[in-house]
N, C-alpha and C positions, 0 to 999 in steps of 0.2 A: 694472625687469629682466623679460625676457619667459620664456616655456618653453623649458625645455632641449631642443636638437634631438632628442637621443634619447628623451626624453619624448614631445615632438611626434611622431615617427617610430612610436613604440608605440601612439598613439593614433589616428593616422592609417591606420596599418597594420589595426588592429583594425576602424575604422570601414568601411574599403575592404572587408575580408573579409566583414563583415556585408552590406553592400550587394551582394556578388556572391552569397551565399547567398540573400538574401531576393528578387533580382531576376533570376535565374537563368532563361534563354530571353527576356528582356525586353531593350528598349532604353531606356536612361536617360540623363539629361542632368545632370552634375553640375556646378555653377558654384562656383567657389572663387577664391581668391586666389593668388598665385604661388608663396608658401611652401609651401603644401600640394600644388600641383601639382608643384614641385620634388621634394618627398618621394614622390609617387605616382610620379612619372617614374624616381626612382630605386629603387623598389620594383619596378616593372615591368621596367627595364631592368639590374637587379643591379648597380646604381651604389653604390659605398661612399658613405656618408653624408657623409663629409668632401669628396667631389667633386660632389656636387649642385649646388651654386652655378655650375657650369660649365654648366648649362643656361640657354640664353637665354629668359626669358618675358616677352615684351613685354606692354602692355597689350592687353586683348581677345584675347590668345593662344587659338588653337583646336587641340585636341589630341584625338586618337581612340586609347582604348584597347578593343581587341577581346579578347573571351574566347571560347574554343571548349571547350565541354563536352563530356566523354565520361563513361562510366559509371565511370572508375577516376581521371580525373584533369580540371583546367582548364588549358588552355594560354593564356596572355596573351600578347598581341602590342600594340606600338606601331604602330598603323596610319599615323598622322602626326602632327607636331608641328609648332606654328607655322605653321599654315598660314594664309597671308594672305586667300585667298578660297576659298568652296566651290563 
């Protein structure tokens, strides 16, 4: 039996926020498997957890999440998802 989806979401959300804090102003590359990417896309796009399986995530999927930092908040944008070539 694997990790409960709600528990995985909480763990991934915390790790994502830590990455954002520690790497503000930097470019980073995050390599992960489809389950983590689905949860991250759900967080970025405000998709309810039960609906994240609707994201198509093929092998070697490339997605870009861009963050814009200001003094008062961080804006997160999904720049592209499932790009076949760059």
